[in-house]
PQR file of N, CA, C, O and H, with PARSE charges and radii, in Angstrom:
ATOM      1  N   MET A   1      -8.013   6.557 -11.049 -0.4000 1.5000
ATOM      2  CA  MET A   1      -9.028   5.652 -10.525 -0.0000 2.0000
ATOM      3  C   MET A   1     -10.125   6.529  -9.935  0.5500 1.7000
ATOM      4  O   MET A   1      -9.934   7.133  -8.880 -0.5500 1.4000
ATOM      5  N   ALA A   2     -11.232   6.601 -10.584 -0.4000 1.5000
ATOM      6  CA  ALA A   2     -12.315   7.453 -10.113 -0.0000 2.0000
ATOM      7  C   ALA A   2     -13.190   6.747  -9.097  0.5500 1.7000
ATOM      8  O   ALA A   2     -13.785   7.388  -8.230 -0.5500 1.4000
ATOM      9  H   ALA A   2     -11.387   6.110 -11.441  0.4000 1.0000
ATOM     10  N   GLN A   3     -13.269   5.443  -9.201 -0.4000 1.5000
ATOM     11  CA  GLN A   3     -14.166   4.703  -8.319 -0.0000 2.0000
ATOM     12  C   GLN A   3     -13.626   3.288  -8.143  0.5500 1.7000
ATOM     13  O   GLN A   3     -13.079   2.703  -9.078 -0.5500 1.4000
ATOM     14  H   GLN A   3     -12.786   4.923  -9.905  0.4000 1.0000
ATOM     15  N   LEU A   4     -13.783   2.747  -6.951 -0.4000 1.5000
ATOM     16  CA  LEU A   4     -13.345   1.381  -6.685 -0.0000 2.0000
ATOM     17  C   LEU A   4     -14.391   0.391  -7.169  0.5500 1.7000
ATOM     18  O   LEU A   4     -15.587   0.683  -7.170 -0.5500 1.4000
ATOM     19  H   LEU A   4     -14.228   3.222  -6.191  0.4000 1.0000
ATOM     20  N   THR A   5     -13.930  -0.780  -7.579 -0.4000 1.5000
ATOM     21  CA  THR A   5     -14.852  -1.864  -7.928 -0.0000 2.0000
ATOM     22  C   THR A   5     -15.358  -2.510  -6.642  0.5500 1.7000
ATOM     23  O   THR A   5     -14.823  -2.260  -5.562 -0.5500 1.4000
ATOM     24  H   THR A   5     -12.959  -1.018  -7.578  0.4000 1.0000
ATOM     25  N   SER A   6     -16.375  -3.328  -6.760 -0.4000 1.5000
ATOM     26  CA  SER A   6     -16.907  -3.998  -5.567 -0.0000 2.0000
ATOM     27  C   SER A   6     -15.858  -4.918  -4.940  0.5500 1.7000
ATOM     28  O   SER A   6     -15.811  -5.041  -3.716 -0.5500 1.4000
ATOM     29  H   SER A   6     -16.810  -3.531  -7.638  0.4000 1.0000
ATOM     30  N   LEU A   7     -15.025  -5.559  -5.738 -0.4000 1.5000
ATOM     31  CA  LEU A   7     -13.958  -6.412  -5.199 -0.0000 2.0000
ATOM     32  C   LEU A   7     -12.913  -5.582  -4.452  0.5500 1.7000
ATOM     33  O   LEU A   7     -12.395  -6.009  -3.419 -0.5500 1.4000
ATOM     34  H   LEU A   7     -15.063  -5.459  -6.732  0.4000 1.0000
ATOM     35  N   GLN A   8     -12.608  -4.396  -4.979 -0.4000 1.5000
ATOM     36  CA  GLN A   8     -11.643  -3.525  -4.313 -0.0000 2.0000
ATOM     37  C   GLN A   8     -12.210  -2.994  -2.989  0.5500 1.7000
ATOM     38  O   GLN A   8     -11.488  -2.891  -1.997 -0.5500 1.4000
ATOM     39  H   GLN A   8     -13.028  -4.050  -5.817  0.4000 1.0000
ATOM     40  N   TYR A   9     -13.506  -2.660  -2.982 -0.4000 1.5000
ATOM     41  CA  TYR A   9     -14.144  -2.240  -1.729 -0.0000 2.0000
ATOM     42  C   TYR A   9     -14.114  -3.370  -0.709  0.5500 1.7000
ATOM     43  O   TYR A   9     -13.824  -3.143   0.466 -0.5500 1.4000
ATOM     44  H   TYR A   9     -14.092  -2.744  -3.787  0.4000 1.0000
ATOM     45  N   ASP A  10     -14.416  -4.596  -1.158 -0.4000 1.5000
ATOM     46  CA  ASP A  10     -14.378  -5.747  -0.249 -0.0000 2.0000
ATOM     47  C   ASP A  10     -12.993  -5.914   0.354  0.5500 1.7000
ATOM     48  O   ASP A  10     -12.856  -6.117   1.560 -0.5500 1.4000
ATOM     49  H   ASP A  10     -14.652  -4.781  -2.112  0.4000 1.0000
ATOM     50  N   ALA A  11     -11.958  -5.827  -0.494 -0.4000 1.5000
ATOM     51  CA  ALA A  11     -10.581  -5.983  -0.016 -0.0000 2.0000
ATOM     52  C   ALA A  11     -10.212  -4.851   0.954  0.5500 1.7000
ATOM     53  O   ALA A  11      -9.555  -5.089   1.967 -0.5500 1.4000
ATOM     54  H   ALA A  11     -12.070  -5.662  -1.474  0.4000 1.0000
ATOM     55  N   LEU A  12     -10.637  -3.622   0.638 -0.4000 1.5000
ATOM     56  CA  LEU A  12     -10.354  -2.488   1.512 -0.0000 2.0000
ATOM     57  C   LEU A  12     -11.079  -2.631   2.854  0.5500 1.7000
ATOM     58  O   LEU A  12     -10.495  -2.392   3.911 -0.5500 1.4000
ATOM     59  H   LEU A  12     -11.170  -3.429  -0.185  0.4000 1.0000
ATOM     60  N   GLU A  13     -12.337  -3.018   2.801 -0.4000 1.5000
ATOM     61  CA  GLU A  13     -13.096  -3.214   4.045 -0.0000 2.0000
ATOM     62  C   GLU A  13     -12.493  -4.324   4.897  0.5500 1.7000
ATOM     63  O   GLU A  13     -12.446  -4.200   6.121 -0.5500 1.4000
ATOM     64  H   GLU A  13     -12.811  -3.212   1.942  0.4000 1.0000
ATOM     65  N   ARG A  14     -12.035  -5.399   4.279 -0.4000 1.5000
ATOM     66  CA  ARG A  14     -11.398  -6.496   5.011 -0.0000 2.0000
ATOM     67  C   ARG A  14     -10.092  -6.005   5.634  0.5500 1.7000
ATOM     68  O   ARG A  14      -9.775  -6.370   6.765 -0.5500 1.4000
ATOM     69  H   ARG A  14     -12.073  -5.501   3.285  0.4000 1.0000
ATOM     70  N   ALA A  15      -9.330  -5.180   4.906 -0.4000 1.5000
ATOM     71  CA  ALA A  15      -8.081  -4.628   5.443 -0.0000 2.0000
ATOM     72  C   ALA A  15      -8.362  -3.748   6.663  0.5500 1.7000
ATOM     73  O   ALA A  15      -7.586  -3.746   7.618 -0.5500 1.4000
ATOM     74  H   ALA A  15      -9.588  -4.883   3.987  0.4000 1.0000
ATOM     75  N   ILE A  16      -9.469  -3.002   6.634 -0.4000 1.5000
ATOM     76  CA  ILE A  16      -9.847  -2.163   7.774 -0.0000 2.0000
ATOM     77  C   ILE A  16     -10.170  -3.038   8.979  0.5500 1.7000
ATOM     78  O   ILE A  16      -9.686  -2.785  10.082 -0.5500 1.4000
ATOM     79  H   ILE A  16     -10.100  -3.003   5.858  0.4000 1.0000
ATOM     80  N   VAL A  17     -10.982  -4.059   8.770 -0.4000 1.5000
ATOM     81  CA  VAL A  17     -11.383  -4.950   9.861 -0.0000 2.0000
ATOM     82  C   VAL A  17     -10.189  -5.693  10.450  0.5500 1.7000
ATOM     83  O   VAL A  17     -10.073  -5.828  11.668 -0.5500 1.4000
ATOM     84  H   VAL A  17     -11.375  -4.265   7.873  0.4000 1.0000
ATOM     85  N   ASP A  18      -9.298  -6.176   9.575 -0.4000 1.5000
ATOM     86  CA  ASP A  18      -8.156  -6.984  10.011 -0.0000 2.0000
ATOM     87  C   ASP A  18      -6.931  -6.156  10.402  0.5500 1.7000
ATOM     88  O   ASP A  18      -5.958  -6.706  10.917 -0.5500 1.4000
ATOM     89  H   ASP A  18      -9.393  -6.066   8.586  0.4000 1.0000
ATOM     90  N   GLY A  19      -6.965  -4.845  10.166 -0.4000 1.5000
ATOM     91  CA  GLY A  19      -5.819  -3.997  10.480 -0.0000 2.0000
ATOM     92  C   GLY A  19      -4.641  -4.224   9.553  0.5500 1.7000
ATOM     93  O   GLY A  19      -3.493  -4.019   9.945 -0.5500 1.4000
ATOM     94  H   GLY A  19      -7.755  -4.398   9.748  0.4000 1.0000
ATOM     95  N   GLN A  20      -4.916  -4.649   8.319 -0.4000 1.5000
ATOM     96  CA  GLN A  20      -3.852  -4.904   7.347 -0.0000 2.0000
ATOM     97  C   GLN A  20      -3.404  -3.607   6.681  0.5500 1.7000
ATOM     98  O   GLN A  20      -4.166  -2.645   6.582 -0.5500 1.4000
ATOM     99  H   GLN A  20      -5.849  -4.816   8.000  0.4000 1.0000
ATOM    100  N   ARG A  21      -2.195  -3.600   6.242 -0.4000 1.5000
ATOM    101  CA  ARG A  21      -1.662  -2.450   5.518 -0.0000 2.0000
ATOM    102  C   ARG A  21      -2.135  -2.476   4.072  0.5500 1.7000
ATOM    103  O   ARG A  21      -2.420  -3.532   3.506 -0.5500 1.4000
ATOM    104  H   ARG A  21      -1.576  -4.381   6.322  0.4000 1.0000
ATOM    105  N   ILE A  22      -2.208  -1.280   3.491 -0.4000 1.5000
ATOM    106  CA  ILE A  22      -2.498  -1.166   2.067 -0.0000 2.0000
ATOM    107  C   ILE A  22      -1.450  -0.265   1.431  0.5500 1.7000
ATOM    108  O   ILE A  22      -0.921   0.643   2.073 -0.5500 1.4000
ATOM    109  H   ILE A  22      -1.976  -0.423   3.951  0.4000 1.0000
ATOM    110  N   ALA A  23      -1.160  -0.525   0.170 -0.4000 1.5000
ATOM    111  CA  ALA A  23      -0.289   0.346  -0.615 -0.0000 2.0000
ATOM    112  C   ALA A  23      -1.204   1.183  -1.497  0.5500 1.7000
ATOM    113  O   ALA A  23      -2.027   0.652  -2.242 -0.5500 1.4000
ATOM    114  H   ALA A  23      -1.590  -1.262  -0.351  0.4000 1.0000
ATOM    115  N   VAL A  24      -1.049   2.491  -1.401 -0.4000 1.5000
ATOM    116  CA  VAL A  24      -1.858   3.422  -2.185 -0.0000 2.0000
ATOM    117  C   VAL A  24      -0.906   4.216  -3.070  0.5500 1.7000
ATOM    118  O   VAL A  24       0.037   4.836  -2.578 -0.5500 1.4000
ATOM    119  H   VAL A  24      -0.381   2.923  -0.795  0.4000 1.0000
ATOM    120  N   ARG A  25      -1.157   4.196  -4.384 -0.4000 1.5000
ATOM    121  CA  ARG A  25      -0.338   4.966  -5.308 -0.0000 2.0000
ATOM    122  C   ARG A  25      -1.156   6.158  -5.801  0.5500 1.7000
ATOM    123  O   ARG A  25      -2.279   6.022  -6.287 -0.5500 1.4000
ATOM    124  H   ARG A  25      -1.923   3.693  -4.784  0.4000 1.0000
ATOM    125  N   ARG A  26      -0.538   7.336  -5.652 -0.4000 1.5000
ATOM    126  CA  ARG A  26      -1.201   8.572  -6.065 -0.0000 2.0000
ATOM    127  C   ARG A  26      -0.165   9.523  -6.635  0.5500 1.7000
ATOM    128  O   ARG A  26       0.801   9.876  -5.958 -0.5500 1.4000
ATOM    129  H   ARG A  26       0.374   7.446  -5.258  0.4000 1.0000
ATOM    130  N   ARG A  27      -0.362   9.935  -7.866 -0.4000 1.5000
ATOM    131  CA  ARG A  27       0.536  10.883  -8.538 -0.0000 2.0000
ATOM    132  C   ARG A  27       2.002  10.482  -8.457  0.5500 1.7000
ATOM    133  O   ARG A  27       2.866  11.325  -8.211 -0.5500 1.4000
ATOM    134  H   ARG A  27      -1.147   9.648  -8.415  0.4000 1.0000
ATOM    135  N   GLY A  28       2.287   9.197  -8.663 -0.4000 1.5000
ATOM    136  CA  GLY A  28       3.658   8.719  -8.680 -0.0000 2.0000
ATOM    137  C   GLY A  28       4.264   8.446  -7.313  0.5500 1.7000
ATOM    138  O   GLY A  28       5.428   8.054  -7.232 -0.5500 1.4000
ATOM    139  H   GLY A  28       1.586   8.512  -8.863  0.4000 1.0000
ATOM    140  N   THR A  29       3.517   8.639  -6.246 -0.4000 1.5000
ATOM    141  CA  THR A  29       4.009   8.387  -4.899 -0.0000 2.0000
ATOM    142  C   THR A  29       3.240   7.223  -4.294  0.5500 1.7000
ATOM    143  O   THR A  29       2.021   7.125  -4.433 -0.5500 1.4000
ATOM    144  H   THR A  29       2.572   8.957  -6.312  0.4000 1.0000
ATOM    145  N   GLU A  30       3.975   6.343  -3.619 -0.4000 1.5000
ATOM    146  CA  GLU A  30       3.327   5.215  -2.962 -0.0000 2.0000
ATOM    147  C   GLU A  30       3.300   5.458  -1.454  0.5500 1.7000
ATOM    148  O   GLU A  30       4.313   5.806  -0.847 -0.5500 1.4000
ATOM    149  H   GLU A  30       4.965   6.423  -3.506  0.4000 1.0000
ATOM    150  N   PHE A  31       2.134   5.270  -0.871 -0.4000 1.5000
ATOM    151  CA  PHE A  31       1.948   5.386   0.570 -0.0000 2.0000
ATOM    152  C   PHE A  31       1.641   4.003   1.105  0.5500 1.7000
ATOM    153  O   PHE A  31       0.777   3.311   0.565 -0.5500 1.4000
ATOM    154  H   PHE A  31       1.311   4.988  -1.364  0.4000 1.0000
ATOM    155  N   LEU A  32       2.321   3.591   2.141 -0.4000 1.5000
ATOM    156  CA  LEU A  32       2.004   2.344   2.831 -0.0000 2.0000
ATOM    157  C   LEU A  32       1.338   2.762   4.136  0.5500 1.7000
ATOM    158  O   LEU A  32       1.983   3.343   5.010 -0.5500 1.4000
ATOM    159  H   LEU A  32       3.023   4.153   2.579  0.4000 1.0000
ATOM    160  N   VAL A  33       0.041   2.464   4.268 -0.4000 1.5000
ATOM    161  CA  VAL A  33      -0.740   2.946   5.404 -0.0000 2.0000
ATOM    162  C   VAL A  33      -1.629   1.847   5.964  0.5500 1.7000
ATOM    163  O   VAL A  33      -1.821   0.803   5.340 -0.5500 1.4000
ATOM    164  H   VAL A  33      -0.483   1.992   3.559  0.4000 1.0000
ATOM    165  N   ILE A  34      -2.165   2.100   7.148 -0.4000 1.5000
ATOM    166  CA  ILE A  34      -3.152   1.212   7.754 -0.0000 2.0000
ATOM    167  C   ILE A  34      -4.499   1.929   7.675  0.5500 1.7000
ATOM    168  O   ILE A  34      -4.698   2.937   8.352 -0.5500 1.4000
ATOM    169  H   ILE A  34      -2.008   2.947   7.655  0.4000 1.0000
ATOM    170  N   PRO A  35      -5.427   1.421   6.856 -0.5600 1.5000
ATOM    171  CA  PRO A  35      -6.721   2.091   6.733  0.2800 2.0000
ATOM    172  C   PRO A  35      -7.545   1.897   7.999  0.5500 1.7000
ATOM    173  O   PRO A  35      -7.546   0.818   8.590 -0.5500 1.4000
ATOM    174  N   GLU A  36      -8.247   2.951   8.409 -0.4000 1.5000
ATOM    175  CA  GLU A  36      -9.087   2.884   9.605 -0.0000 2.0000
ATOM    176  C   GLU A  36     -10.568   2.962   9.278  0.5500 1.7000
ATOM    177  O   GLU A  36     -11.394   2.375   9.977 -0.5500 1.4000
ATOM    178  H   GLU A  36      -8.246   3.828   7.929  0.4000 1.0000
ATOM    179  N   SER A  37     -10.909   3.690   8.212 -0.4000 1.5000
ATOM    180  CA  SER A  37     -12.320   3.793   7.831 -0.0000 2.0000
ATOM    181  C   SER A  37     -12.441   4.374   6.426  0.5500 1.7000
ATOM    182  O   SER A  37     -11.504   4.961   5.884 -0.5500 1.4000
ATOM    183  H   SER A  37     -10.239   4.166   7.644  0.4000 1.0000
ATOM    184  N   ILE A  38     -13.625   4.190   5.861 -0.4000 1.5000
ATOM    185  CA  ILE A  38     -13.995   4.821   4.602 -0.0000 2.0000
ATOM    186  C   ILE A  38     -15.001   5.896   4.982  0.5500 1.7000
ATOM    187  O   ILE A  38     -15.935   5.637   5.741 -0.5500 1.4000
ATOM    188  H   ILE A  38     -14.387   3.714   6.302  0.4000 1.0000
ATOM    189  N   GLY A  39     -14.814   7.084   4.462 -0.4000 1.5000
ATOM    190  CA  GLY A  39     -15.711   8.165   4.838 -0.0000 2.0000
ATOM    191  C   GLY A  39     -15.998   9.093   3.682  0.5500 1.7000
ATOM    192  O   GLY A  39     -15.793   8.751   2.518 -0.5500 1.4000
ATOM    193  H   GLY A  39     -14.055   7.294   3.846  0.4000 1.0000
ATOM    194  N   SER A  40     -16.474  10.271   4.026 -0.4000 1.5000
ATOM    195  CA  SER A  40     -16.820  11.280   3.039 -0.0000 2.0000
ATOM    196  C   SER A  40     -16.452  12.638   3.596  0.5500 1.7000
ATOM    197  O   SER A  40     -16.715  12.938   4.760 -0.5500 1.4000
ATOM    198  H   SER A  40     -16.640  10.548   4.972  0.4000 1.0000
ATOM    199  N   ARG A  41     -15.841  13.453   2.758 -0.4000 1.5000
ATOM    200  CA  ARG A  41     -15.462  14.800   3.155 -0.0000 2.0000
ATOM    201  C   ARG A  41     -15.750  15.728   1.979  0.5500 1.7000
ATOM    202  O   ARG A  41     -15.198  15.553   0.893 -0.5500 1.4000
ATOM    203  H   ARG A  41     -15.627  13.209   1.812  0.4000 1.0000
ATOM    204  N   GLN A  42     -16.595  16.692   2.193 -0.4000 1.5000
ATOM    205  CA  GLN A  42     -16.989  17.648   1.158 -0.0000 2.0000
ATOM    206  C   GLN A  42     -17.514  16.939  -0.091  0.5500 1.7000
ATOM    207  O   GLN A  42     -17.223  17.340  -1.218 -0.5500 1.4000
ATOM    208  H   GLN A  42     -17.044  16.835   3.076  0.4000 1.0000
ATOM    209  N   GLY A  43     -18.288  15.885   0.131 -0.4000 1.5000
ATOM    210  CA  GLY A  43     -18.895  15.154  -0.977 -0.0000 2.0000
ATOM    211  C   GLY A  43     -17.956  14.226  -1.729  0.5500 1.7000
ATOM    212  O   GLY A  43     -18.321  13.684  -2.773 -0.5500 1.4000
ATOM    213  H   GLY A  43     -18.524  15.559   1.046  0.4000 1.0000
ATOM    214  N   ARG A  44     -16.749  14.040  -1.207 -0.4000 1.5000
ATOM    215  CA  ARG A  44     -15.768  13.170  -1.861 -0.0000 2.0000
ATOM    216  C   ARG A  44     -15.468  11.983  -0.942  0.5500 1.7000
ATOM    217  O   ARG A  44     -15.276  12.145   0.263 -0.5500 1.4000
ATOM    218  H   ARG A  44     -16.453  14.480  -0.360  0.4000 1.0000
ATOM    219  N   GLU A  45     -15.431  10.809  -1.529 -0.4000 1.5000
ATOM    220  CA  GLU A  45     -15.181   9.595  -0.751 -0.0000 2.0000
ATOM    221  C   GLU A  45     -13.704   9.522  -0.353  0.5500 1.7000
ATOM    222  O   GLU A  45     -12.817   9.766  -1.170 -0.5500 1.4000
ATOM    223  H   GLU A  45     -15.586  10.678  -2.508  0.4000 1.0000
ATOM    224  N   THR A  46     -13.459   9.182   0.912 -0.4000 1.5000
ATOM    225  CA  THR A  46     -12.102   9.185   1.443 -0.0000 2.0000
ATOM    226  C   THR A  46     -11.767   7.885   2.166  0.5500 1.7000
ATOM    227  O   THR A  46     -12.646   7.133   2.587 -0.5500 1.4000
ATOM    228  H   THR A  46     -14.180   8.984   1.576  0.4000 1.0000
ATOM    229  N   ILE A  47     -10.480   7.654   2.293 -0.4000 1.5000
ATOM    230  CA  ILE A  47      -9.946   6.594   3.152 -0.0000 2.0000
ATOM    231  C   ILE A  47      -9.225   7.307   4.282  0.5500 1.7000
ATOM    232  O   ILE A  47      -8.279   8.060   4.051 -0.5500 1.4000
ATOM    233  H   ILE A  47      -9.766   8.265   1.951  0.4000 1.0000
ATOM    234  N   GLU A  48      -9.675   7.067   5.498 -0.4000 1.5000
ATOM    235  CA  GLU A  48      -8.993   7.613   6.675 -0.0000 2.0000
ATOM    236  C   GLU A  48      -7.982   6.555   7.102  0.5500 1.7000
ATOM    237  O   GLU A  48      -8.344   5.402   7.338 -0.5500 1.4000
ATOM    238  H   GLU A  48     -10.443   6.456   5.686  0.4000 1.0000
ATOM    239  N   ALA A  49      -6.723   6.946   7.200 -0.4000 1.5000
ATOM    240  CA  ALA A  49      -5.662   5.982   7.466 -0.0000 2.0000
ATOM    241  C   ALA A  49      -4.617   6.594   8.384  0.5500 1.7000
ATOM    242  O   ALA A  49      -4.650   7.787   8.688 -0.5500 1.4000
ATOM    243  H   ALA A  49      -6.429   7.883   7.008  0.4000 1.0000
ATOM    244  N   ARG A  50      -3.684   5.746   8.819 -0.4000 1.5000
ATOM    245  CA  ARG A  50      -2.555   6.236   9.608 -0.0000 2.0000
ATOM    246  C   ARG A  50      -1.278   5.561   9.134  0.5500 1.7000
ATOM    247  O   ARG A  50      -1.294   4.440   8.626 -0.5500 1.4000
ATOM    248  H   ARG A  50      -3.657   4.777   8.572  0.4000 1.0000
ATOM    249  N   HIS A  51      -0.184   6.265   9.312 -0.4000 1.5000
ATOM    250  CA  HIS A  51       1.126   5.738   8.946 -0.0000 2.0000
ATOM    251  C   HIS A  51       1.500   4.677   9.969  0.5500 1.7000
ATOM    252  O   HIS A  51       1.368   4.925  11.167 -0.5500 1.4000
ATOM    253  H   HIS A  51      -0.171   7.176   9.725  0.4000 1.0000
ATOM    254  N   PRO A  52       1.965   3.497   9.543 -0.5600 1.5000
ATOM    255  CA  PRO A  52       2.233   2.408  10.486  0.2800 2.0000
ATOM    256  C   PRO A  52       3.372   2.670  11.465  0.5500 1.7000
ATOM    257  O   PRO A  52       3.394   2.081  12.546 -0.5500 1.4000
ATOM    258  N   THR A  53       4.307   3.528  11.117 -0.4000 1.5000
ATOM    259  CA  THR A  53       5.448   3.778  12.000 -0.0000 2.0000
ATOM    260  C   THR A  53       5.245   5.006  12.874  0.5500 1.7000
ATOM    261  O   THR A  53       5.467   4.957  14.084 -0.5500 1.4000
ATOM    262  H   THR A  53       4.289   4.006  10.239  0.4000 1.0000
ATOM    263  N   THR A  54       4.826   6.105  12.262 -0.4000 1.5000
ATOM    264  CA  THR A  54       4.709   7.368  12.998 -0.0000 2.0000
ATOM    265  C   THR A  54       3.333   7.569  13.623  0.5500 1.7000
ATOM    266  O   THR A  54       3.188   8.349  14.565 -0.5500 1.4000
ATOM    267  H   THR A  54       4.646   6.145  11.279  0.4000 1.0000
ATOM    268  N   GLY A  55       2.325   6.874  13.107 -0.4000 1.5000
ATOM    269  CA  GLY A  55       0.968   7.052  13.596 -0.0000 2.0000
ATOM    270  C   GLY A  55       0.291   8.291  13.035  0.5500 1.7000
ATOM    271  O   GLY A  55      -0.835   8.611  13.417 -0.5500 1.4000
ATOM    272  H   GLY A  55       2.443   6.241  12.342  0.4000 1.0000
ATOM    273  N   GLU A  56       0.968   8.992  12.131 -0.4000 1.5000
ATOM    274  CA  GLU A  56       0.412  10.202  11.521 -0.0000 2.0000
ATOM    275  C   GLU A  56      -0.875   9.880  10.772  0.5500 1.7000
ATOM    276  O   GLU A  56      -0.947   8.883  10.054 -0.5500 1.4000
ATOM    277  H   GLU A  56       1.882   8.733  11.821  0.4000 1.0000
ATOM    278  N   HIS A  57      -1.885  10.722  10.937 -0.4000 1.5000
ATOM    279  CA  HIS A  57      -3.179  10.542  10.278 -0.0000 2.0000
ATOM    280  C   HIS A  57      -3.114  11.060   8.842  0.5500 1.7000
ATOM    281  O   HIS A  57      -2.544  12.120   8.582 -0.5500 1.4000
ATOM    282  H   HIS A  57      -1.826  11.533  11.519  0.4000 1.0000
ATOM    283  N   LEU A  58      -3.704  10.304   7.910 -0.4000 1.5000
ATOM    284  CA  LEU A  58      -3.783  10.711   6.512 -0.0000 2.0000
ATOM    285  C   LEU A  58      -5.211  10.544   6.027  0.5500 1.7000
ATOM    286  O   LEU A  58      -5.889   9.580   6.384 -0.5500 1.4000
ATOM    287  H   LEU A  58      -4.167   9.443   8.121  0.4000 1.0000
ATOM    288  N   THR A  59      -5.660  11.478   5.219 -0.4000 1.5000
ATOM    289  CA  THR A  59      -6.937  11.358   4.537 -0.0000 2.0000
ATOM    290  C   THR A  59      -6.639  11.291   3.053  0.5500 1.7000
ATOM    291  O   THR A  59      -6.086  12.231   2.481 -0.5500 1.4000
ATOM    292  H   THR A  59      -5.110  12.261   4.928  0.4000 1.0000
ATOM    293  N   LEU A  60      -7.005  10.178   2.428 -0.4000 1.5000
ATOM    294  CA  LEU A  60      -6.757   9.978   1.003 -0.0000 2.0000
ATOM    295  C   LEU A  60      -8.086  10.021   0.260  0.5500 1.7000
ATOM    296  O   LEU A  60      -9.009   9.274   0.585 -0.5500 1.4000
ATOM    297  H   LEU A  60      -7.453   9.415   2.893  0.4000 1.0000
ATOM    298  N   VAL A  61      -8.183  10.891  -0.734 -0.4000 1.5000
ATOM    299  CA  VAL A  61      -9.395  11.010  -1.536 -0.0000 2.0000
ATOM    300  C   VAL A  61      -9.352   9.928  -2.611  0.5500 1.7000
ATOM    301  O   VAL A  61      -8.418   9.875  -3.411 -0.5500 1.4000
ATOM    302  H   VAL A  61      -7.433  11.499  -0.999  0.4000 1.0000
ATOM    303  N   ILE A  62     -10.367   9.069  -2.624 -0.4000 1.5000
ATOM    304  CA  ILE A  62     -10.362   7.908  -3.508 -0.0000 2.0000
ATOM    305  C   ILE A  62     -10.266   8.302  -4.975  0.5500 1.7000
ATOM    306  O   ILE A  62      -9.573   7.629  -5.738 -0.5500 1.4000
ATOM    307  H   ILE A  62     -11.126   9.112  -1.974  0.4000 1.0000
ATOM    308  N   GLU A  63     -10.933   9.359  -5.390 -0.4000 1.5000
ATOM    309  CA  GLU A  63     -10.895   9.720  -6.809 -0.0000 2.0000
ATOM    310  C   GLU A  63      -9.517  10.223  -7.257  0.5500 1.7000
ATOM    311  O   GLU A  63      -9.259  10.310  -8.458 -0.5500 1.4000
ATOM    312  H   GLU A  63     -11.496   9.905  -4.770  0.4000 1.0000
ATOM    313  N   GLU A  64      -8.632  10.554  -6.315 -0.4000 1.5000
ATOM    314  CA  GLU A  64      -7.270  10.983  -6.644 -0.0000 2.0000
ATOM    315  C   GLU A  64      -6.267   9.834  -6.640  0.5500 1.7000
ATOM    316  O   GLU A  64      -5.106  10.017  -7.007 -0.5500 1.4000
ATOM    317  H   GLU A  64      -8.841  10.484  -5.340  0.4000 1.0000
ATOM    318  N   VAL A  65      -6.711   8.655  -6.228 -0.4000 1.5000
ATOM    319  CA  VAL A  65      -5.832   7.495  -6.098 -0.0000 2.0000
ATOM    320  C   VAL A  65      -5.722   6.767  -7.438  0.5500 1.7000
ATOM    321  O   VAL A  65      -6.720   6.569  -8.130 -0.5500 1.4000
ATOM    322  H   VAL A  65      -7.654   8.506  -5.929  0.4000 1.0000
ATOM    323  N   ASP A  66      -4.492   6.369  -7.797 -0.4000 1.5000
ATOM    324  CA  ASP A  66      -4.268   5.628  -9.030 -0.0000 2.0000
ATOM    325  C   ASP A  66      -4.459   4.132  -8.831  0.5500 1.7000
ATOM    326  O   ASP A  66      -4.976   3.442  -9.710 -0.5500 1.4000
ATOM    327  H   ASP A  66      -3.681   6.531  -7.235  0.4000 1.0000
ATOM    328  N   GLU A  67      -4.036   3.631  -7.662 -0.4000 1.5000
ATOM    329  CA  GLU A  67      -4.108   2.188  -7.408 -0.0000 2.0000
ATOM    330  C   GLU A  67      -4.096   1.912  -5.910  0.5500 1.7000
ATOM    331  O   GLU A  67      -3.427   2.606  -5.144 -0.5500 1.4000
ATOM    332  H   GLU A  67      -3.616   4.191  -6.948  0.4000 1.0000
ATOM    333  N   ILE A  68      -4.841   0.897  -5.505 -0.4000 1.5000
ATOM    334  CA  ILE A  68      -4.857   0.448  -4.111 -0.0000 2.0000
ATOM    335  C   ILE A  68      -4.620  -1.054  -4.102  0.5500 1.7000
ATOM    336  O   ILE A  68      -5.237  -1.798  -4.865 -0.5500 1.4000
ATOM    337  H   ILE A  68      -5.385   0.333  -6.127  0.4000 1.0000
ATOM    338  N   GLU A  69      -3.717  -1.489  -3.227 -0.4000 1.5000
ATOM    339  CA  GLU A  69      -3.413  -2.917  -3.103 -0.0000 2.0000
ATOM    340  C   GLU A  69      -3.253  -3.283  -1.637  0.5500 1.7000
ATOM    341  O   GLU A  69      -2.541  -2.600  -0.901 -0.5500 1.4000
ATOM    342  H   GLU A  69      -3.216  -0.885  -2.607  0.4000 1.0000
ATOM    343  N   VAL A  70      -3.899  -4.338  -1.212 -0.4000 1.5000
ATOM    344  CA  VAL A  70      -3.752  -4.836   0.161 -0.0000 2.0000
ATOM    345  C   VAL A  70      -2.415  -5.563   0.248  0.5500 1.7000
ATOM    346  O   VAL A  70      -2.114  -6.419  -0.584 -0.5500 1.4000
ATOM    347  H   VAL A  70      -4.478  -4.892  -1.810  0.4000 1.0000
ATOM    348  N   VAL A  71      -1.621  -5.225   1.247 -0.4000 1.5000
ATOM    349  CA  VAL A  71      -0.318  -5.852   1.453 -0.0000 2.0000
ATOM    350  C   VAL A  71      -0.505  -7.022   2.402  0.5500 1.7000
ATOM    351  O   VAL A  71      -0.958  -6.844   3.533 -0.5500 1.4000
ATOM    352  H   VAL A  71      -1.865  -4.530   1.923  0.4000 1.0000
ATOM    353  N   THR A  72      -0.163  -8.202   1.952 -0.4000 1.5000
ATOM    354  CA  THR A  72      -0.334  -9.399   2.782 -0.0000 2.0000
ATOM    355  C   THR A  72       0.968  -9.849   3.383  0.5500 1.7000
ATOM    356  O   THR A  72       1.002 -10.843   4.109 -0.5500 1.4000
ATOM    357  H   THR A  72       0.204  -8.346   1.033  0.4000 1.0000
TER
END
């Protein structure tokens, strides 16, 4: 997934505002995280998130993500 569609951005932004969890699949691994913001690092678009149980901070590069789904 090189770029999110406008519907996917809307869903991601709503998840950030509402504090909803998202499932992110990257290279065969699924991460269940709480997104905090969309940003940019070294010219690459990122999702800044935290693990819901440990609170560990994660930076996920959008172009490396295979799939994003809001968990309801």
